[in-house]
C-alpha positions, 0 to 999 in steps of 0.5 A: 766445449761441453761435447769434449767435457762429456768425452774427457769424463768418458776417458777417465771412466775407461781409465778408472775401468782398466784400473779396477780390471788390471788384477783380471787375468787373461784366460789364454795361457799364451797371453798370460806368459806373454804379458807376465814376460813383457811386464819384466823390465829385464826382458831383453827381447821384449820387441819379439814379445810385443810382437807376439802378444800383438799377433795373439790379440789380432786373432779374432777366430774368423778369417773374414773378421780378420780380413776386415781387420787387416783391410782397416790396418791397410787403409791406415797405413795408406793414409785413408782413415775414412776407409778404415773406418768403414771396414772397421765398423763393419768389424766391430759390428760383426765381432763386438766382443774382439777387442782389437777390432775396437782398438784399431777403430779407435785409431782410425777415428784418432787419426781422423781427429773424432776424439769423442768417438775414439774415446769410446772405442778406447773404452770398449777395448779396455773392457774386453781387453784390460791389459792393452797397453796400446789403448791405454797409451792412446787413451793418454794421447787423446787426454794430452790433446785434451789438456788434461795432463794429469789424466794423461799421465795416469793413463801412461802410467797404467799402460807402462805398468803392463809394458815398461818398454815404451820409451815414448811413454817415459818421455811423455811423462817426463814432459808432463811431470815437467808441465804440471810440476810433478816429479821427474822419473 
């Protein structure tokens, strides 16, 4: 339990880091525009915006790194998180400034049931990209698994502040608010 506590503290620090950097602006104008459009609850074609943003975030700038990312994604989709971890570890070793590599490796660790390393990779993702609502949602999922409901709710709220078009997170917040005695959204 002491090990899980260490990682729960790491998760809390990642959440604080994301909150403190939420005002940071991405340097790429296209990403800024997409994030602004996505944050608007009235955006009707938000699925397209999400897809465009994911495509932008998946560009490493290197064909070989993009191939490692694709191989990691393919391995995860095939249900092989250990193979995914091999590809994604090579990616994070060779492209340590590429946030999406850390984020996908966090997903692979989560699928493999390794919450501590997943939390570490989420932290690194958020250091590199504090607007990564998927990493924040993943943080919430892990915190929920660790029975840290209030912290999970805070992570979900941070993800929804960036992308309010996530009905699963709204449902999770309602469930957590009911479990912790908070107010229903």
